[in-house]
Phi, psi and omega in degrees: 000116179306149174256167176062039178280177179302327179292319174301319177303310181301314181292321180296327176296323174294320182293315179296321182296316185288346177268010176076019180086335191286350183285345187245140183297332187256001182237085180302160182295155176062028181283327198275137179267162182280151173265135185276127174292347175288342182291182181295141175298156184301320179303318178294327180293325181296313185289342185283344186280111186293330186284345177271129179277173185297329179296313181302313187298319178290322174302309183299321181294320178300316189287347176309320181295333190255336186285145188283031183255140178274180183306314179301312188294316177299319176297319175295319181299302185288325170301312180282338170298314182287321178299315180301314177300315177301318176297314181295320183293332174294339185276350184298329179300321177296319176294318174306314179300321179295317181293324176302324182291341184268351179306144179306142179295126178098345182291136185268123174253114190279343179202167187297330186270346182303321185294343177252340188259333182289123176294328176300311176300314180304312182296318174302312180295322175298320178297318182286325176294325178296318176298314182298311182296325184284325187273333189254352180223146180276160175304328178289325174293321175298319176303318178288328178293314193271059179207147180202136181281156181296323174308312182298323177297320182287322176303317178300320177301316186282315190271318183276321186255355177059043174263103187228031180256198178290345178300325177305318178300318181297309182297329178290322180291319184292323177294324175291320176303321182294325178309319189249021191307331183285351178252004183281338186079003178276153177275189176297137183271324181293143181288151177240073187266006179093349181284158176298321180296315181294317182297326176294328175288320177303308183300320179293316181296320183295326187283337184286132177232181183212139163214164187296328183274319183268340193068221180281136187203160159238151183283067187285334175208143180231157176287130177298133183294333182260018188252138178259355183241028181059034178287131184263149175231138181285134171274105189297322187290314178301317180297313178303313179302311181298314182297326168300317179297317182299319172307316186285350176294346176278356174110193011285345179244152177288310171225142175288157185293140183298153185278124179303324186293343177273349185280146173251172186258014183279173178262004172283142175290145176259147183246016183294326182291321177291324176295320176300319183294315174307312183292331179289316178306313182294316180297315183294324178295320176288322178298318181294332177293317180292318180295317177301317180296322176300311183291329176295314183296320175295323175297317179300326180291313181284000000 
């Protein structure tokens, strides 16, 4: 029987909650605020999530009757799932502006969306980002950038996005599930509809790993096997995968709609959309490291 399944996530949320929040490193006691019944009903919140397909939404609606969460918990979870997506969508303009600065000099962009929807533009942007990473950072610096602890992921949720309800417990349990994702028996969460956007998410999901020292990481650089002085070598394919994912952070969608083939017919809730969100937070964290480096280099030049 696989461990750390979605049922384990559900049970773990209740364990943390019944311990008053203090059983979890990222959820101090008395953290959770009350859900206001004057807000959108939970059913409407579920239907509002664009990355869930109709099959997913129906399953989540059925699961409302069986999950061991009371009305406040359900409201907090689904309310903050929607709020988090709304806040992340507002950030897409910043990524778009950064990518526009990277456009080839003299290149004509006929609309705001061309720079991020055209495969030709995306490939040029990835090429320019690849050159920038290789020229401005050593392989060891890239190695140090592309890692983040689980504690830091939850801290971003709380401090940057102000998610401080029972939803934090859910995301904390999901992040722990991701630590052990290779033993869950679960498949790829990202949809594979053949689009470049979906493929970039699939590749990034496959590349993410976890260990106790580095936290979540990708093998962006590895120690050369024939090196005696810990010399690092860039993994070009992993770097390319990440940069394609970075380009898609500018939109036009936050997350593409889930694949019906990945959905099950049970009445238990699925946490695949939360796992996608956690991976998105990680991708954005690393992308912002690259952007900060770029802006620092531009400042030094001027």
